[in-house]
N, C-alpha and C positions, 0 to 999 in steps of 0.2 A: 868406539870400545870393539877391543878385539876380544869376544867369545869362542870357545872351542865349537867345532860343528855340531856335539853333541846337543849343549845349551844354544845354538842358537834355531837345529829343529826342538826343541823343547818348550820355546817361546813360541813360537811358530803356529805350533799343533794346541799348546792352549789358548793364545788369541784366535787361533777356530773353531776352537771347541772340539777336539779332535781327540777324542780318550784313547783311539786304537793307535795314533803319531804320537801321540804325547806317552805309550806304554812303551812304543817299540823304540825310545830312548833310553830304558833299561835293561838289563840285564835280567837274566831267568831267575837269579835270585837277590832279586833287586831287594833294598828296601827301605820303605817311606815314612818317616817320622812326622805327624802333623797332627797339631790340634790335641797333644795325649791319645794319637792311638797311634800302633804300629800296621802299616803292611806291606807282607813280604812277597814277593813274585808279581811277576806282568798282569796277571789276570786277577790279584786285590787290586795292583793297581792301579787297572784300569777302569776294574770297579768304582774304585772312590773319584779317583777326577772325574770320572762319567757323572757319579756321582751330585758332585761340588760342581760340574759346569750346569748340571738340571737347575738347581738351587743358587747360583752365585753367581755364573753370567762371570766370572775373573777372566782380566786381561791383565795382562803384565807390561810391565815394560824398564827395561834393565837399565840399571845408573848405574851401577859398578862392581869389575870383577876382579880378585882377586888368584893369578891361578898359583902364586905360593900355598895358597890359604885355599883352594879350592873354594872359594865365598862368592857367590855372586849377592850385590841387594838389588830388589827388582820394587818398584810399586805396583802394586796389586790396586785395580778398583772393579766395583762389581755391585749386583746388589747383596750388599749385606751391610749392616751399620760400623760406621765407622769409614766406608769406603770417599777415600784412598786410604790405604793404611804403606806402609814400606815395611817389605821386611826380608828375613837376611835368608838364601838356599845352603847351610852347610853340604858342600858335595864330595864323592867321592868318585871317579873317572878312573874306570881302566880299559885297557881294549876301545877307547871308542865309545862307553855308554855309560850310564850312571848303575854305580853297585851301592851306593847308598845317598840318600839327602833327607837332611835334616832342617823344618822350614821352623824360624822365632825369627822374634819381634824383636 
């Protein structure tokens, strides 16, 4: 699968539980929507993913990517009920960074 570099970096950061590297995949003004909550800016995104990593130890395995729709489908597994799950990551990417991310099932 041919992922944009920023998504390859995002998956690597997630699988290494590296919240700093994860946040660096986003623009300063990026927005993440996950589990009914909105996280704005790199600092909030870093805090959100650090907490999630500490609680759930989630790893990602990309399954499909549609460049036209900027949609990544990935299997996630970790220490959460129902693991593993397949989630959809609807993205807006500009200038090599993620501008927005909406995670849905």
